[in-house]
Every structure is written in structure tokens, then in C-alpha cells.
C-alpha positions in Angstrom: -36.2 18.0 7.0 -33.6 20.1 9.3 -34.9 24.1 9.4 -32.1 26.9 8.9 -32.0 27.5 12.8 -31.2 23.7 12.7 -28.3 23.8 10.4 -27.7 27.2 12.3 -26.9 26.1 15.6 -25.4 23.0 14.5 -21.9 25.7 14.0 -21.7 25.7 17.5 -22.1 22.7 18.5 -19.6 18.9 19.0 -20.3 16.1 17.0 -21.8 13.6 18.3 -18.8 11.1 18.1 -15.8 12.5 19.7 -13.5 10.7 19.2 -10.1 12.4 17.4 -10.3 12.2 14.0 -7.6 10.9 12.1 -7.2 12.8 7.8 -5.1 11.0 5.8 -4.1 11.5 2.0 -1.3 12.2 -0.9 -0.2 16.0 -0.5 -1.5 17.6 -2.9 -5.0 16.1 -2.9 -6.6 18.8 0.0 -7.2 17.8 3.0 -5.3 20.8 4.7 -8.2 23.1 2.8 -11.3 20.7 4.3 -10.5 20.8 8.0 -9.6 24.4 7.6 -13.1 24.9 6.3 -14.7 22.1 9.2 -12.8 25.0 11.6 -14.0 27.8 10.1 -17.7 27.0 10.1 -17.8 24.9 13.7 -15.7 27.4 15.9 -14.3 26.7 19.2 -15.6 22.8 18.3 -12.4 21.6 16.5 -8.6 21.8 17.4 -5.7 20.2 15.0 -3.4 18.4 16.4 0.1 20.1 16.8 2.4 17.9 15.6 6.1 17.9 16.9 9.6 18.2 14.7 12.8 18.3 14.8 13.8 20.0 11.3 13.9 23.7 12.1 11.0 26.5 10.9 10.3 27.8 7.7 9.6 31.8 7.4 6.8 32.4 9.1 6.1 29.6 11.4 5.6 30.0 14.7 6.2 27.4 17.7 3.6 26.0 19.5 1.1 27.1 16.5 2.6 25.3 13.1 5.0 22.7 15.1 6.3 22.1 18.5 10.0 22.9 16.7 12.1 20.2 19.2 15.9 19.1 19.1 16.7 16.1 18.1 17.3 14.6 22.0 14.5 15.9 23.4 12.3 14.2 20.2 14.4 10.4 20.8 13.6 11.4 24.7 10.0 11.8 24.4 10.0 8.3 22.5 11.9 6.3 24.7 8.6 7.6 27.4 6.2 6.2 25.0 5.3 9.7 24.6 3.9 9.7 21.0 0.9 7.7 19.3 3.1 8.0 16.1 6.2 9.1 14.7 8.0 8.8 11.8 11.3 10.1 9.7 11.1 11.6 6.7 15.5 12.3 5.3 16.5 13.6 8.3 14.0 14.9 10.4 12.1 13.6 12.7 7.7 14.1 13.5 5.6 13.6 16.3 2.3 13.8 17.4 2.3 13.2 21.0 0.3 12.0 23.3 -0.2 14.6 25.4 -1.4 17.3 23.1 -4.0 15.1 22.4 -5.4 14.4 25.8 -4.4 18.8 26.9 -7.2 19.6 23.3 -9.4 16.6 24.5 -9.2 18.0 28.7 -10.5 21.1 26.3 -13.6 20.1 25.0 -12.8 19.6 21.9 -13.0 16.9 19.4 -8.9 16.6 17.9 -8.3 16.5 14.5 -5.0 14.8 13.6 -3.1 15.6 9.8 -1.2 12.0 9.6 0.4 10.4 6.8 -0.3 7.2 5.8 2.8 4.9 8.8 1.4 7.3 11.5 -2.0 5.5 10.6 -0.2 1.7 11.4 1.1 3.6 14.4 -2.3 5.2 15.5 -3.9 1.8 14.4 -1.8 -0.2 16.7 -1.7 1.7 19.5 -5.2 1.2 20.3 -6.3 4.4 20.5 -10.2 4.7 19.0 -10.7 7.1 16.4 -12.4 7.9 13.0 -10.2 7.7 9.8 -10.6 10.0 7.3 -8.5 9.1 3.9 -8.7 11.5 1.4 -8.1 10.7 -2.7 -7.7 12.4 -5.6 -9.6 12.0 -9.1 -6.6 10.4 -9.9 -3.0 10.5 -9.7 -3.0 12.6 -13.1 -4.8 15.2 -11.5 -3.2 15.1 -8.2 0.1 15.9 -10.5 -1.6 18.7 -11.8 -2.3 19.7 -8.7 1.5 19.3 -7.3 3.0 21.1 -10.5 0.6 24.0 -10.7 1.6 25.0 -6.9 5.1 25.8 -9.0 6.9 25.1 -5.7 8.1 21.6 -6.2 11.3 20.7 -7.9 11.2 17.6 -10.7 12.9 15.0 -7.7 10.1 16.3 -5.5 7.1 15.7 -7.5 8.8 12.5 -8.7 8.6 11.4 -6.0 5.9 12.8 -4.2 3.9 10.3 -6.8 5.3 7.2 -6.4 4.2 8.4 -2.3 0.9 9.2 -2.9 0.9 4.9 -4.8 1.8 3.8 -1.8 -1.6 5.4 -0.3 -3.9 5.2 -2.7 -3.0 0.9 -2.2 -3.1 1.2 1.5 -6.3 2.8 1.4 -8.4 0.0 -0.1 -7.1 -2.0 2.6 -10.2 -2.8 4.1 -12.1 -1.6 7.3 -8.2 0.7 7.7 -10.3 3.6 7.2 -14.3 4.9 8.2 -14.7 6.0 5.1 -12.9 7.3 1.4 -13.6 11.0 0.0 -12.4 11.8 -4.0 -12.0 15.2 -3.2 -13.1 16.4 -6.9 -16.0 19.3 -6.3 -14.0 21.1 -3.3 -18.0 21.9 -2.5 -19.1 18.0 -2.8 -16.1 16.4 -0.8 -16.0 19.1 2.4 -20.0 17.8 2.6 -19.3 14.7 2.7 -16.2 15.3 5.7 -18.8 17.0 7.3 -21.2 15.0 7.0 -19.3 11.4 8.1 -17.6 13.8 11.9 -21.3 15.1 12.5 -23.0 11.7 11.7 -25.9 10.0 14.8 -23.5 8.1 16.7 -24.8 3.9 15.7 
């Protein structure tokens, strides 16, 4: 049985499986909250992979922290050089995860966490990169809709688009073998416990 000392020591240790962790799930499901708790409780162990984007920074966003903000030309140059493990286009903007970002953080001894959309998951699966896949699901579409409306930042059109996309992601999550674990974020602490246990589970 784990003692309090074991648990406190665990906060300083990297997980036995050091492969990148791919976290996906619908917008508004609480992915960021869950891996944010992991980072807080295990400082200096994990690193969030900072994506590249061609969109302009929003107020308060810092280049290299929230995103690597690049021109469309620079982004397409990276695509041509096979510099991304995954990339996608949303509206007029492109988003992508660079191989260099993952390599740099791994060399620093960090376990890299990637917050990726459904299409990105498909691309990483095809890239041959060895990773672990966690899908965060809402208790129901209705609950997700309540959360999105509760933000007070979404237009009605945006909410409907996000819900339609969420249904596609939920359907995709049921594909056998795509994710290593599906966690329903109903109760936050309970969902986090499952999240952390999976991240730290012993190597088989």
C-alpha cells in the first residue's frame, strides 16, 4: 500500500512510460483543466507541446507560450520540409505540432503532452510516432452544450458548430484501438484520478 511519502515522492518522478501523451476530446470538455492539474501536481515533469499557428495572437497571448505565431509562408515551408507530426486547417488559419517542439522537450527530460483535435490524432497515428492516447468525453452532449453556453463567449452558430464537431469526435472515439483510455469528465477529481493513474501506470 502506498504511503504518504511514496505519493509525495511521486510528484517529483517522471512516469515509467515516457512516450508523448496525446489528449483529445470535444471543445469545452475540460482537457486543459485536467492536464493543467497534472502539471501543477507534478511540476517540472511534463511539458505542453506548443502548436504553430498562422492566426494572429489574441490579447494576452504570448509567442512561444500559447502558440508559435508564424506566417502562412513559414507554415507551408515547414509542411514542405515534413516538419509537422500533424497539421490542420480551421477556417482561414492553419495549426500544427512540429517534430522539433516534441524533440526539444523530450531532450530536456520532459514528458510531452499534446492537446490535439480528431484529425491530428489520425495523422499522429499514421506518422509512426509512438504515443499514448487519452480521450476526454463529456457525460452527455447535453452537458457539453450547457458548459459551452455557460462560458458566455460563444455565438449560437459557434455553439452549434462545436456540438456538431463534438458528435463526430465522440463517434470517432468509439473506433476500436484509437485511444488507450476514454475518461468521462463528470466529476473533476474523479476524472483527474483516472487521468493521473493512466499517465503513471507501470510499464507492462
